[in-house]
MIDOSE-1310 file (N, C-alpha, C; in nm, 2 decimals, decimal comma, always signed):
residues 117
xxxx	-1,62/+2,02/+0,27/-1,63/+1,88/+0,23/-1,77/+1,85/+0,21; -1,80/+1,78/+0,10/-1,93/+1,74/+0,08/-1,93/+1,60/+0,02; -2,02/+1,51/+0,08/-2,05/+1,38/+0,02/-2,20/+1,38/-0,01; -2,23/+1,36/-0,14/-2,37/+1,37/-0,18/-2,41/+1,24/-0,24
xxxx	-2,50/+1,18/-0,17/-2,56/+1,05/-0,22/-2,67/+1,07/-0,31; -2,69/+0,99/-0,41/-2,80/+0,99/-0,50/-2,83/+0,85/-0,54; -2,95/+0,83/-0,60/-2,99/+0,70/-0,66/-3,09/+0,63/-0,57; -3,13/+0,68/-0,46/-3,23/+0,62/-0,38/-3,37/+0,63/-0,44
xxxx	-3,46/+0,56/-0,38/-3,60/+0,56/-0,43/-3,67/+0,44/-0,39; -3,79/+0,42/-0,45/-3,87/+0,31/-0,43/-3,85/+0,20/-0,54; -3,83/+0,08/-0,49/-3,80/-0,03/-0,59/-3,88/-0,16/-0,54; -3,92/-0,24/-0,63/-3,98/-0,36/-0,59/-3,88/-0,47/-0,55
xxxx	-3,93/-0,56/-0,46/-3,84/-0,67/-0,42/-3,79/-0,75/-0,54; -3,66/-0,78/-0,54/-3,60/-0,85/-0,65/-3,54/-0,76/-0,76; -3,57/-0,63/-0,74/-3,52/-0,53/-0,83/-3,38/-0,49/-0,80; -3,33/-0,39/-0,88/-3,19/-0,34/-0,86/-3,19/-0,18/-0,85
xxxx	-3,09/-0,13/-0,79/-3,07/+0,01/-0,78/-2,92/+0,04/-0,77; -2,88/+0,15/-0,82/-2,74/+0,19/-0,80/-2,73/+0,32/-0,73; -2,66/+0,32/-0,62/-2,64/+0,44/-0,54/-2,51/+0,50/-0,58; -2,50/+0,63/-0,58/-2,37/+0,71/-0,61/-2,34/+0,80/-0,49
xxxx	-2,22/+0,82/-0,47/-2,17/+0,92/-0,37/-2,06/+1,00/-0,43; -2,09/+1,13/-0,45/-2,00/+1,22/-0,51/-1,93/+1,30/-0,40; -1,80/+1,30/-0,41/-1,72/+1,37/-0,30/-1,66/+1,49/-0,36; -1,65/+1,60/-0,27/-1,58/+1,72/-0,31/-1,52/+1,77/-0,18
xxxx	-1,41/+1,85/-0,20/-1,34/+1,91/-0,09/-1,24/+1,82/-0,02; -1,22/+1,70/-0,07/-1,12/+1,61/-0,02/-1,04/+1,55/-0,13; -0,92/+1,50/-0,10/-0,84/+1,43/-0,19/-0,90/+1,28/-0,19; -0,98/+1,26/-0,28/-1,06/+1,13/-0,28/-0,98/+1,01/-0,26
xxxx	-0,87/+1,00/-0,33/-0,79/+0,88/-0,34/-0,72/+0,86/-0,20; -0,72/+0,95/-0,11/-0,66/+0,93/+0,02/-0,76/+0,87/+0,12; -0,88/+0,85/+0,08/-0,99/+0,81/+0,17/-1,04/+0,67/+0,13; -1,04/+0,58/+0,23/-1,12/+0,46/+0,21/-1,27/+0,50/+0,22
xxxx	-1,36/+0,43/+0,15/-1,49/+0,47/+0,14/-1,58/+0,36/+0,19; -1,70/+0,40/+0,23/-1,80/+0,29/+0,27/-1,94/+0,34/+0,26; -2,02/+0,24/+0,26/-2,17/+0,26/+0,26/-2,22/+0,20/+0,39; -2,31/+0,27/+0,46/-2,37/+0,23/+0,58/-2,52/+0,25/+0,56
xxxx	-2,60/+0,18/+0,64/-2,74/+0,20/+0,63/-2,81/+0,20/+0,77; -2,92/+0,27/+0,78/-2,99/+0,28/+0,91/-3,14/+0,26/+0,88; -3,20/+0,16/+0,93/-3,34/+0,14/+0,93/-3,41/+0,21/+1,04; -3,54/+0,24/+1,03/-3,61/+0,30/+1,14/-3,59/+0,23/+1,27
xxxx	-3,55/+0,30/+1,38/-3,54/+0,24/+1,51/-3,42/+0,15/+1,53; -3,33/+0,15/+1,43/-3,21/+0,06/+1,44/-3,09/+0,14/+1,43; -2,98/+0,08/+1,47/-2,85/+0,15/+1,46/-2,80/+0,15/+1,32; -2,70/+0,24/+1,30/-2,64/+0,25/+1,16/-2,54/+0,13/+1,15
xxxx	-2,56/+0,06/+1,04/-2,47/-0,06/+1,02/-2,39/-0,05/+0,90; -2,28/-0,11/+0,90/-2,19/-0,12/+0,78/-2,25/-0,20/+0,68; -2,24/-0,16/+0,55/-2,29/-0,24/+0,44/-2,17/-0,29/+0,36; -2,08/-0,19/+0,32/-1,97/-0,23/+0,24/-1,86/-0,12/+0,25
xxxx	-1,74/-0,16/+0,23/-1,63/-0,07/+0,23/-1,54/-0,10/+0,11; -1,46/+0,00/+0,07/-1,37/-0,02/-0,04/-1,24/+0,06/-0,01; -1,13/+0,00/-0,04/-1,00/+0,07/-0,02/-0,98/+0,19/-0,11; -0,87/+0,26/-0,08/-0,84/+0,38/-0,16/-0,83/+0,35/-0,31
xxxx	-0,76/+0,24/-0,34/-0,74/+0,21/-0,48/-0,86/+0,13/-0,54; -0,94/+0,08/-0,46/-1,05/+0,00/-0,50/-1,02/-0,15/-0,52; -0,90/-0,19/-0,48/-0,86/-0,33/-0,50/-0,90/-0,42/-0,38; -0,95/-0,36/-0,28/-1,00/-0,44/-0,16/-1,14/-0,39/-0,12
xxxx	-1,23/-0,49/-0,11/-1,36/-0,46/-0,07/-1,41/-0,55/+0,05; -1,51/-0,50/+0,12/-1,56/-0,58/+0,23/-1,71/-0,56/+0,24; -1,78/-0,67/+0,27/-1,93/-0,66/+0,27/-1,99/-0,72/+0,39; -2,10/-0,67/+0,43/-2,18/-0,73/+0,54/-2,23/-0,86/+0,48
xxxx	-2,25/-0,96/+0,57/-2,30/-1,09/+0,53/-2,43/-1,08/+0,46; -2,51/-0,99/+0,50/-2,65/-0,97/+0,45/-2,66/-0,93/+0,31; -2,55/-0,87/+0,26/-2,55/-0,82/+0,12/-2,45/-0,89/+0,03; -2,37/-0,97/+0,09/-2,26/-1,04/+0,01/-2,32/-1,12/-0,10
xxxx	-2,26/-1,11/-0,22/-2,31/-1,18/-0,33/-2,43/-1,12/-0,41; -2,49/-1,02/-0,34/-2,60/-0,94/-0,41/-2,55/-0,81/-0,45; -2,46/-0,75/-0,38/-2,43/-0,61/-0,40/-2,28/-0,59/-0,44; -2,25/-0,48/-0,50/-2,11/-0,46/-0,54/-2,08/-0,31/-0,51
xxxx	-1,97/-0,29/-0,44/-1,92/-0,15/-0,41/-1,81/-0,13/-0,51; -1,80/-0,01/-0,56/-1,69/+0,03/-0,65/-1,67/+0,18/-0,64; -1,56/+0,22/-0,70/-1,52/+0,37/-0,70/-1,45/+0,40/-0,82; -1,46/+0,53/-0,86/-1,39/+0,59/-0,97/-1,32/+0,71/-0,92
xxxx	-1,19/+0,69/-0,89/-1,11/+0,80/-0,83/-1,10/+0,92/-0,93; -1,11/+0,90/-1,06/-1,10/+1,01/-1,15/-1,22/+1,10/-1,14; -1,33/+1,04/-1,10/-1,46/+1,11/-1,09/-1,50/+1,15/-0,94; -1,41/+1,11/-0,85/-1,44/+1,13/-0,71/-1,57/+1,08/-0,66
xxxx	-1,60/+0,96/-0,71/-1,73/+0,90/-0,69/-1,73/+0,76/-0,65; -1,81/+0,72/-0,56/-1,82/+0,58/-0,52/-1,96/+0,53/-0,55; -1,98/+0,40/-0,58/-2,10/+0,35/-0,62/-2,14/+0,23/-0,53; -2,27/+0,20/-0,53/-2,31/+0,07/-0,47/-2,42/+0,01/-0,56
xxxx	-2,39/-0,09/-0,63/-2,48/-0,16/-0,71/-2,56/-0,26/-0,63; -2,69/-0,25/-0,62/-2,77/-0,33/-0,53/-2,86/-0,41/-0,62; -2,84/-0,54/-0,62/-2,93/-0,64/-0,69/-3,00/-0,72/-0,60; -3,11/-0,79/-0,65/-3,19/-0,88/-0,57/-3,23/-0,81/-0,44
xxxx	-3,29/-0,70/-0,45/-3,32/-0,62/-0,33/-3,44/-0,69/-0,25; -3,43/-0,68/-0,12/-3,53/-0,74/-0,03/-3,60/-0,63/+0,05; -3,72/-0,65/+0,10/-3,78/-0,55/+0,19/-3,69/-0,51/+0,31; -3,62/-0,61/+0,36/-3,53/-0,58/+0,47/-3,41/-0,49/+0,44
xxxx	-3,39/-0,46/+0,31/-3,29/-0,37/+0,27/-3,34/-0,22/+0,28; -3,46/-0,20/+0,31/-3,52/-0,07/+0,33/-3,45/+0,01/+0,44; -3,39/+0,12/+0,41/-3,32/+0,20/+0,50/-3,27/+0,33/+0,44; -3,22/+0,42/+0,52/-3,14/+0,53/+0,47/-3,00/+0,49/+0,45
xxxx	-2,94/+0,51/+0,34/-2,81/+0,47/+0,30/-2,72/+0,59/+0,31; -2,61/+0,58/+0,38/-2,51/+0,69/+0,40/-2,38/+0,65/+0,34; -2,32/+0,75/+0,29/-2,18/+0,74/+0,23/-2,08/+0,79/+0,34; -1,97/+0,72/+0,35/-1,87/+0,76/+0,45/-1,73/+0,76/+0,38
xxxx	-1,66/+0,86/+0,42/-1,52/+0,88/+0,38/-1,43/+0,87/+0,50; -1,33/+0,78/+0,50/-1,24/+0,77/+0,61/-1,10/+0,80/+0,57; -1,04/+0,90/+0,63/-0,90/+0,93/+0,60/-0,81/+0,82/+0,64; -0,74/+0,76/+0,55/-0,66/+0,64/+0,58/-0,55/+0,67/+0,67
xxxx	-0,50/+0,79/+0,68/-0,38/+0,82/+0,76/-0,41/+0,89/+0,89; -0,54/+0,89/+0,93/-0,58/+0,96/+1,05/-0,71/+0,91/+1,09; -0,78/+0,99/+1,16/-0,91/+0,95/+1,22/-1,03/+1,03/+1,17; -1,01/+1,11/+1,07/-1,11/+1,19/+1,01/-1,21/+1,11/+0,94
xxxx	-1,34/+1,14/+0,97/-1,45/+1,07/+0,89/-1,55/+1,18/+0,85; -1,60/+1,16/+0,73/-1,70/+1,25/+0,68/-1,82/+1,16/+0,64; -1,94/+1,22/+0,65/-2,07/+1,15/+0,62/-2,15/+1,23/+0,52; -2,22/+1,16/+0,44/-2,32/+1,23/+0,35/-2,45/+1,24/+0,43
xxxx	-2,55/+1,30/+0,36/-2,68/+1,33/+0,43/-2,77/+1,21/+0,42; -2,74/+1,11/+0,34/-2,82/+0,99/+0,33/-2,92/+1,00/+0,22; -2,95/+0,88/+0,17/-3,05/+0,87/+0,06/-3,14/+0,75/+0,10; -3,27/+0,77/+0,09/-3,37/+0,66/+0,13/-3,38/+0,56/+0,02
xxxx	-3,37/+0,43/+0,06/-3,41/+0,32/-0,03/-3,52/+0,25/+0,03; -3,63/+0,23/-0,04/-3,75/+0,16/+0,01/-3,78/+0,05/-0,09; -3,78/-0,07/-0,03/-3,81/-0,19/-0,11/-3,94/-0,25/-0,08; -4,03/-0,25/-0,17/-4,17/-0,30/-0,15/-4,18/-0,45/-0,18
x	-4,26/-0,51/-0,11/-4,28/-0,66/-0,13/-4,39/-0,69/-0,23
């Protein structure tokens, strides 16, 4: 099983970035997916989740209205469109796959997003 995040990098405050998470080794449509982030010295926090079909999403209050989570089950890929980025969004962003019918979770290796002021 592999979850590979991409799209991280350095961006100025107010800018946008799109993260991708490409999954392999799993039946993608059987997993709800999510993005989490971890800033230095802090715990890993939930950013957004999306249901198996993509018709249900959930966001942390800190990103609601600014970011959009989506998925393409035909491409086994999840996305996070991040707009109006703030310096406090700086963190390593992790992709998570949660097996809907059990307790199995998989994680990606993370991608760094740095927002400069």
